[in-house]
C-alpha positions, 0 to 999 in steps of 0.5 A: 155826627163826628166830623172827626178829631182835628188840630187846635187852631183847625177850622171845622166846616158841619152841615147839617139839614132841617125839615118840617114835620112832614121830612121835607127841608125847611128854613131854619128861621127865628133868628138862628144860632148854634153855640159850641158845647165844652166837654161836660161843661154847661158853659157854652161858647159862640166865639167862631162859629159862622152860621149860613143857612140855606147854605148854597141857596138850597132850602133847609141846607145849613152850613156851620164853621167852626174856627178854633183859632177865635178861643185858644182857651175855650178850643183847646186840645184834649176835648170833644166839642157839640154844636148845638142849635141854641136860637132858632125855629123850622115850620115853627117849631122851636129846636133849642138843643138838637145836636148838629155836630160833633168834634174832638181836638187831638182827644182820638189818635195817640200820635201827633206832629210837634207842629200842627199840620205836619205830616209824619213820611211813611214809604209806600213800605208803612217805614216811617223816614228818620230826620237825622237833627231829630233823634232821641239821645244822640249822643247816648252809646247804642251798641247796635249789637243785632245789626249789620253797617252796610256801606257809608259814605262821605266819612268826614277823613274822606274814607269809604267803607265797603260793605266787606262784612268778612273783617278783612281789612277792616271792612276795605276793600282791597283797592281800598287797602292798597291805597291806604298803603301807598298813602302810609309809605308816601306820608312825609314824615315831616306832616302831623303832630310829632308825638314822640319823646324821650319815654315815647318811641314812635314810627315816626321816631324809627323811620328818622334813623334811616333816612334822616342826619344821623350824628355821633358825638361823644358817646351820644348819638344824635337822630335829628329830625325831617329839616337834619337840624333839631334833634328827634331823640338821642342814644348812649353809644358804647365803644371797644377796643376792635370794633369801635361801636359796640351798642347803641341803647336809645334809651339811654 
């Protein structure tokens, strides 16, 4: 009788009945012993084996409990085990050699949890749950070419992406697009990182000439940063008679 496939270190319980030649349940006597055979080895073990004769005071009912944690080397995963009577009599007759139980340790199903005893979280529809902290190759880029991404929440920049899949506003709703535009127009230019330079022209630099201090001196126009004292960028100013300012060249 096969009891099932267990995890290593599990406890396996097996019951069997001994009867006389007339089929009447009869006590297992003669200092009985049940030993465990592993796979096709002729070596046997009684490690972790407890035999209870006349279990629950029922004549002929026997109980074998195998604690597979008693010997991790013998009770190893990937093997089959048989419980066999190696000493004992019933009605004066030896029953040595009778197989009374069969079990295996991680030797049947192909899917097992990494930690013994844990169960797989499966929904009512049969889908397996996902542990976001334990995903294979989490840093490998995936194209997701056949996947439509819906609503995303708790994005690190504080923006919630809507399910607007028509690409309008790159997935932002009308109110979100308005809020983004307002935030841009109302942003203090003095905050954030100033990445502009003599060779890099930015929107921040372009707006400074309309709002910040601008000074023309000696043919050079200097546009200042938000403190009105630190230069942001300069341009060469060309003048001509009758036309005080002829051109402004930021590239200079």
